[in-house]
C-alpha distance (Angstrom), angle and dihedral (degrees) to the residues before:
residue distance angle dihedral
M1 . . .
F2 3.78 . .
K3 3.82 92.7 .
K4 3.79 91.3 156.0
A5 3.77 89.4 67.5
F6 3.77 88.0 68.2
K7 3.77 90.1 68.7
I8 3.78 80.9 84.6
A9 3.79 88.1 63.7
T10 3.80 88.1 52.2
A11 3.78 89.8 50.7
F12 3.79 91.3 52.4
G13 3.79 89.6 47.3
I14 3.79 92.0 54.1
L15 3.78 90.4 46.6
M16 3.79 90.9 52.7
A17 3.80 95.5 43.5
G18 3.77 92.9 47.8
Y19 3.76 94.2 48.8
S20 3.80 93.1 46.1
G21 3.79 90.4 54.0
Y22 3.77 89.4 50.6
I23 3.81 90.7 53.0
R24 3.82 93.2 49.7
G25 3.78 91.1 49.0
F26 3.80 94.1 50.6
A27 3.79 94.4 79.9
I28 3.81 92.8 50.9
L29 3.79 96.0 45.1
A30 3.80 92.3 45.2
A31 3.81 89.7 52.8
W32 3.80 86.8 72.9
L33 3.78 86.5 80.3
E34 3.79 88.4 68.0
R35 3.81 92.2 62.0
P36 3.81 119.5 98.7
P37 3.82 111.7 -97.8
Y38 3.79 92.8 -112.8
T39 3.80 89.9 66.6
F40 3.77 90.5 72.1
E41 3.79 92.1 44.9
V42 3.79 90.8 55.3
E43 3.79 91.1 49.9
L44 3.79 91.5 48.8
L45 3.78 92.4 51.1
T46 3.78 97.5 44.7
Q47 3.81 108.3 124.2
V48 3.81 98.3 -165.3
E49 3.81 115.6 51.1
S50 3.78 119.1 -140.2
K51 3.81 119.9 -119.6
T52 3.81 89.5 -105.7
S53 3.81 91.6 52.4
L54 3.80 91.7 47.2
E55 3.78 90.1 50.7
A56 3.81 91.2 49.4
T57 3.80 89.2 52.2
R58 3.80 93.1 46.8
L59 3.81 93.5 50.3
A60 3.81 91.8 47.4
E61 3.82 89.9 52.8
I62 3.81 92.2 48.6
S63 3.79 93.8 46.2
F64 3.79 103.5 37.5
G65 3.81 108.0 12.4
K66 3.81 133.9 -98.1
D67 3.81 93.4 -81.9
H68 3.81 96.1 52.5
W69 3.81 117.1 118.1
S70 3.84 91.8 -122.1
V71 3.81 91.2 67.2
K72 3.82 93.7 69.2
T73 3.80 105.9 24.0
P74 3.83 114.2 116.5
Y75 3.82 91.6 -149.2
R76 3.78 100.6 91.0
Y77 3.78 132.6 133.9
Y78 3.80 129.8 -169.0
N79 3.81 124.9 -159.9
K80 3.80 107.6 -165.1
D81 3.81 95.8 -172.6
R82 3.80 93.4 55.3
G83 3.79 96.3 31.9
Y84 3.79 100.9 -127.8
W85 3.80 139.0 125.5
M86 3.81 122.2 -152.2
Y87 3.80 125.0 -158.6
A88 3.81 134.0 -170.5
A89 3.79 130.3 172.5
E90 3.82 93.7 -159.0
L91 3.82 134.6 17.4
R92 3.79 123.4 -161.3
R93 3.81 132.5 179.7
E94 3.81 119.5 -143.1
R95 3.84 138.5 171.2
E96 3.80 93.1 32.9
G97 3.77 92.7 -56.5
R98 3.81 97.6 -46.5
R99 3.81 92.3 106.8
I100 3.80 129.4 48.5
V101 3.81 121.8 -168.2
F102 3.83 121.7 -157.3
K103 3.80 115.4 -167.0
P104 2.97 115.0 -149.4
F105 3.80 108.6 3.2
A106 3.81 136.7 -163.8
I107 3.77 137.2 169.5
I108 3.81 133.3 -171.1
W109 3.80 126.2 -162.2
R110 3.79 122.3 -165.3
S111 3.80 120.5 -156.0
K112 3.80 119.3 -116.6
D113 3.79 91.3 -104.7
G114 3.81 89.8 53.1
R115 3.80 95.1 -122.5
A116 3.80 109.3 98.0
L117 3.80 126.6 58.0
K118 3.80 126.0 -159.8
T119 3.80 120.4 -166.9
V120 3.80 140.2 -171.5
V121 3.80 123.5 -169.9
G122 3.79 132.0 178.3
D123 3.78 136.9 164.5
Q124 3.80 90.3 -120.4
A125 3.80 140.0 11.6
V126 3.81 125.7 -168.9
A127 3.80 128.0 -168.3
D128 3.81 124.6 -168.1
F129 3.81 116.3 -159.6
D130 3.79 130.6 -159.0
Q131 3.82 91.1 -121.7
P132 3.81 139.1 9.6
F133 3.77 115.8 -89.1
D134 3.79 93.2 -127.2
A135 3.83 89.7 55.3
V136 3.79 92.2 62.4
K137 3.80 109.4 100.1
P138 3.82 127.5 -166.9
G139 3.79 108.8 -73.8
A140 3.80 93.6 14.7
K141 3.80 123.3 121.7
A142 3.81 110.5 -82.7
G143 3.78 118.3 -116.9
H144 3.78 119.3 -108.9
V145 3.77 138.0 -168.2
V146 3.82 114.4 -87.3
H147 3.80 96.4 172.7
A148 3.80 132.2 14.1
R149 3.77 134.6 176.7
I150 3.81 135.9 -173.9
S151 3.79 112.1 -163.5
D152 3.80 144.4 179.8
R153 3.80 118.1 35.9
V154 3.79 96.6 -1.4
E155 3.80 109.4 -174.2
I156 3.81 129.4 179.9
R157 3.80 124.6 -165.9
D158 3.82 138.1 178.3
D159 3.82 114.3 -166.7
K160 3.85 92.3 -165.7
G161 3.78 91.9 -138.7
T162 3.82 95.4 -59.1
P163 3.83 105.6 95.5
E164 3.80 90.8 165.4
D165 3.84 91.6 58.5
R166 3.80 111.7 60.6
A167 3.82 91.4 172.7
D168 3.82 93.4 81.4
D169 3.83 96.2 44.6
L170 3.76 122.5 123.6
E171 3.82 107.4 -127.3
I172 3.80 128.8 -172.0
G173 3.79 121.0 -174.3
P174 2.87 156.0 -51.7
L175 3.81 88.7 -123.6
T176 3.78 124.0 -177.5
Y177 3.80 90.0 -135.6
L178 3.80 144.7 -22.2
E179 3.80 123.9 -157.7
F180 3.79 141.1 -174.3
D181 3.81 126.1 -151.2
E182 3.81 118.9 -167.5
E183 3.81 95.3 -159.7
D184 3.80 92.1 56.9
L185 3.83 94.8 32.9
Q186 3.78 87.8 -136.7
I187 3.79 139.8 129.6
R188 3.80 112.8 -153.2
T189 3.77 150.0 160.8
T190 3.79 135.9 178.7
S191 3.80 89.4 -152.1
A192 3.77 124.7 116.7
V193 3.81 106.3 -93.3
S194 3.79 126.0 -145.8
I195 3.82 124.3 -175.6
K196 3.81 124.1 -175.7
D197 3.80 124.8 -177.8
R198 3.81 111.3 171.0
D199 3.84 102.0 -84.7
L200 3.80 95.9 8.7
Q201 3.80 127.9 75.1
A202 3.78 131.4 179.6
S203 3.77 135.4 177.1
G204 3.78 139.3 173.9
L205 3.76 144.1 146.6
G206 3.78 117.2 -92.2
L207 3.79 130.6 1.3
E208 3.80 133.1 -142.1
I209 3.80 127.0 -178.1
D210 3.81 116.4 -171.3
L211 3.79 110.8 -152.6
R212 3.78 124.5 -141.6
P213 3.82 113.7 -119.7
H214 3.78 119.2 -131.5
S215 3.79 114.9 -95.5
T216 3.82 90.5 -131.5
P217 3.85 109.2 93.6
G218 3.79 114.1 -116.8
R219 3.80 95.3 13.5
T220 3.79 114.0 133.2
G221 3.79 125.3 -141.9
F222 3.78 125.9 39.4
N223 3.79 143.8 -87.9
G224 3.78 106.6 -128.2
A225 3.79 131.7 -63.3
K226 3.79 123.1 -42.5
T227 3.81 103.0 -177.4
A228 3.81 135.0 0.3
R229 3.78 126.0 -163.1
L230 3.77 136.3 -172.1
L231 3.78 96.0 -156.2
K232 3.81 105.4 -145.9
D233 3.80 148.8 -20.9
V234 3.78 91.4 39.0
Y235 3.80 120.8 -174.7
L236 3.79 123.8 -177.8
Y237 3.81 123.9 -179.0
A238 3.82 127.5 -176.1
Q239 3.81 118.6 -173.4
N240 3.78 94.5 -148.8
V241 3.82 129.7 13.7
G242 3.79 96.3 160.3
R243 3.79 124.7 -112.7
S244 3.79 95.1 -60.6
G245 3.78 102.5 46.6
I246 3.79 113.8 153.8
L247 3.80 99.7 -47.8
P248 3.81 125.3 83.4
G249 3.79 117.9 -100.4
A250 3.79 128.5 21.5
D251 3.78 125.9 -61.3
K252 3.80 109.4 -97.9
S253 3.78 99.2 -172.7
R254 3.79 124.0 110.9
A255 3.78 90.6 -95.6
A256 3.80 89.2 67.3
A257 3.81 90.2 70.1
G258 3.77 89.8 79.2
G259 3.77 108.0 -55.4
P260 3.81 127.9 99.8
T261 3.78 120.6 -71.1
P262 3.82 109.6 -135.3
L263 3.76 122.9 -154.5
D264 3.78 131.7 -170.7
V265 3.77 131.2 -172.5
R266 3.79 124.8 -164.6
C267 3.78 131.9 -179.2
A268 3.78 134.5 173.2
G269 3.79 92.5 -143.9
A270 3.78 132.5 47.5
L271 3.78 135.4 -47.5
K272 3.80 105.1 -140.5
I273 3.80 122.5 -168.1
D274 3.81 120.6 -169.2
F275 3.80 114.8 -159.3
P276 3.82 121.6 -152.2
P277 3.80 116.8 -112.2
P278 3.80 116.5 -100.1
R279 3.77 115.1 -93.7
P280 3.79 124.9 -135.3
P281 3.80 114.7 -106.5
A282 3.78 116.7 -88.4
R283 3.76 118.9 -103.7
P284 3.80 118.2 -102.8
G285 3.78 109.7 -76.3
E286 3.80 94.2 15.8
A287 3.78 124.4 110.9
P288 3.80 113.7 -121.8
P289 3.81 113.2 -106.6
P290 3.80 118.6 -109.8
P291 3.80 114.1 -88.7
D292 3.78 119.8 -96.1
P293 3.80 115.6 -109.5
T294 3.78 125.9 -87.9
Y295 3.80 115.3 -138.0
A296 3.81 127.7 -149.4
Q297 3.79 122.4 -167.9
F298 3.81 127.1 -171.2
S299 3.81 116.5 -164.9
R300 3.84 139.3 -164.0
K301 3.79 123.5 17.7
V302 3.80 94.5 2.0
V303 3.82 114.9 -171.8
V304 3.82 122.1 -174.7
R305 3.83 119.4 -172.2
R306 3.82 125.1 -176.5
G307 3.78 126.8 -173.7
T308 3.80 135.8 15.3
D309 3.84 124.8 -99.7
R310 3.83 95.9 14.7
P311 3.80 103.4 24.1
D312 3.78 122.1 -170.4
Q313 3.78 111.2 -127.9
L314 3.78 136.5 -158.7
D315 3.81 122.1 -168.4
C316 3.79 120.6 -169.6
D317 3.78 142.1 138.9
E318 3.81 95.8 -122.6
L319 3.80 133.8 22.3
L320 3.81 122.8 -171.5
L321 3.83 120.7 -168.0
T322 3.79 131.3 -176.2
């Protein structure tokens, strides 16, 4: 029932995964500022591009277009283990090395099978570290990001392995900003949020993603998303949920004769999605257990409408789906 609504959960998951990769990469990209200035001059004057550089250029052209600034910027970093490329047109150190500013900023992730690309772009990205880079001595604890923010026209896209067909892309944004705080283990924005995934659209005001701490005591960072919330004025529209949808009985509108059955859900309060905790890998020879359920909860003045000319309607103050 209403399984298409859980594409929203997928959208939140991609948002979280993309942003977490961006946070991890900050420290590595910012470390460029520790290189002697001539390093950049050598890169700029190199006549023959390496395979990695050519691949970074190719992916930037596919993702953003041949005229995008990321195609020619020399400030690019590739992490093979995590499968992402980071780009910045300008890098600036502030607060005695505790803050690094990237302006503008872009990142591309490639799926493990090499087919799908996920991207995040923003006019500016800022990372605050727990200590200056030049204060880190050999053998000392490495600095890490305690707060990060992407701002101004933040856009997130997943091409789902079909870069030539933009119609089926998952798109999130544009957002005015998106930030991460280590102390709260939360990703958030007060911006209006828009999510589009082919035949599914969602919008709301404000977004919070609570991150799941690692089970190992003392380990920094996080282990995926725990809960995601669109904070208020939520609207979700699916072009076709079939004749059953979420409401009891079959759709009796004209669309039921063979056309799509649209469904929309609105609520004045929040849409809350609880993600199941990650499971340990199965032992060799054992089948992995089925995934735990994901829960979605709509709150305050919930209205569900199914169909076209004679829509079925459900009004309630709380709606829980699984």
